[in-house]
C-alpha positions as CSV (number, residue, x, y, z in Angstrom):
1,X,12.6,-19.0,-17.2
2,X,12.4,-17.4,-14.6
3,X,9.0,-16.8,-12.8
4,X,6.8,-15.4,-9.8
5,X,3.3,-15.0,-8.5
6,X,2.4,-12.3,-7.1
7,X,-1.2,-13.3,-5.2
8,X,-4.5,-10.4,-5.3
9,X,-7.1,-11.1,-2.7
10,X,-10.0,-11.1,-5.4
11,X,-11.7,-7.6,-4.3
12,X,-8.2,-5.4,-4.0
13,X,-8.2,-6.9,-7.8
14,X,-12.3,-6.2,-8.6
15,X,-10.9,-2.5,-7.4
16,X,-8.1,-1.9,-9.7
17,X,-9.7,-4.2,-13.1
18,X,-12.9,-1.2,-12.6
19,X,-10.4,1.2,-12.3
20,X,-8.5,-0.1,-15.3
21,X,-12.2,-0.4,-16.9
22,X,-13.9,2.9,-16.3
23,X,-11.5,5.3,-18.2
24,X,-11.1,7.9,-15.9
25,X,-8.2,9.3,-13.3
26,X,-9.3,8.0,-9.5
27,X,-9.5,10.5,-7.7
28,X,-7.3,11.1,-4.9
29,X,-4.2,10.8,-7.1
30,X,-2.9,13.5,-9.6
31,X,-2.0,12.3,-13.0
32,X,0.9,9.8,-13.2
33,X,0.7,9.5,-10.0
34,X,1.0,5.8,-8.8
35,X,-2.1,4.6,-6.9
36,X,-0.1,0.7,-6.1
37,X,3.0,-1.3,-6.4
38,X,3.8,-4.7,-5.9
39,X,7.3,-5.4,-6.3
40,X,8.2,-9.1,-6.8
41,X,12.9,-10.1,-6.6
42,X,14.2,-12.7,-9.2
43,X,18.3,-14.2,-8.6
44,X,20.7,-12.3,-9.1
45,X,18.9,-8.2,-7.8
46,X,17.0,-8.4,-10.7
47,X,13.4,-7.5,-10.0
48,X,9.8,-6.2,-11.3
49,X,7.3,-3.7,-10.5
50,X,3.9,-4.3,-11.3
51,X,2.7,-1.0,-10.7
52,X,-1.3,1.1,-11.2
53,X,-0.5,4.4,-12.5
54,X,-3.1,7.4,-12.7
55,X,-3.2,8.0,-15.9
56,X,-5.4,11.9,-17.4
57,X,-8.0,8.8,-19.3
58,X,-7.8,6.7,-17.0
59,X,-5.3,4.1,-15.0
60,X,-3.0,1.8,-17.0
61,X,-0.3,-1.1,-15.6
62,X,3.0,0.3,-15.5
63,X,5.1,-3.0,-15.5
64,X,9.1,-2.1,-15.1
65,X,11.7,-4.2,-13.8
66,X,15.1,-3.0,-12.9
67,X,18.7,-5.1,-12.6
68,X,20.6,-4.3,-8.5
69,X,17.8,-1.0,-8.4
70,X,18.6,0.8,-11.6
71,X,15.7,0.3,-15.2
72,X,16.3,-2.2,-17.7
73,X,13.3,-1.9,-19.4
74,X,9.3,-2.3,-18.8
75,X,6.2,-3.3,-21.4
76,X,3.6,-1.3,-23.1
77,X,0.8,-0.2,-20.8
78,X,-1.6,-2.9,-19.4
79,X,-5.0,-2.6,-19.2
80,X,-5.4,-5.6,-17.7
81,X,-4.6,-6.7,-14.0
82,X,-4.2,-10.6,-14.2
83,X,-2.4,-12.7,-16.2
84,X,1.7,-12.6,-17.4
85,X,4.1,-10.0,-17.3
86,X,7.0,-11.3,-19.4
87,X,10.4,-9.6,-19.6
88,X,13.1,-11.1,-21.8
89,X,16.7,-9.2,-21.5
90,X,18.7,-9.8,-24.7
91,X,21.8,-8.8,-23.5
92,X,21.7,-11.4,-21.1
93,X,19.3,-14.0,-23.0
94,X,17.6,-14.0,-19.3
95,X,13.9,-14.4,-19.4
96,X,11.6,-13.4,-16.6
97,X,7.8,-13.9,-16.4
98,X,5.4,-12.1,-13.2
99,X,1.9,-13.7,-13.0
100,X,-0.7,-11.9,-11.1
101,X,-3.4,-14.4,-10.0
102,X,-6.1,-14.4,-7.5
103,X,-5.6,-15.9,-3.8
């Protein structure tokens, strides 16, 4: 399994988690606007985005992965920012893990 880690400043992680648990949209952003994106690159042109997206019931985490720039999968919305995001490509039998943690 390929694993990449995103290191986040404690204050930034606290702010993002506060948005996720607030159950209300973040002002200055429209519905479905991406507030922040964290991208990691794996081998063979595979990338994963961990995005904080503004929803009408508050922000959520949208975890999406790409092969050579084309979206190939996504995870159900997350409401916890720190942790592990596991992607599995059943066609290529490849596993990818993104870990978001405090720096």
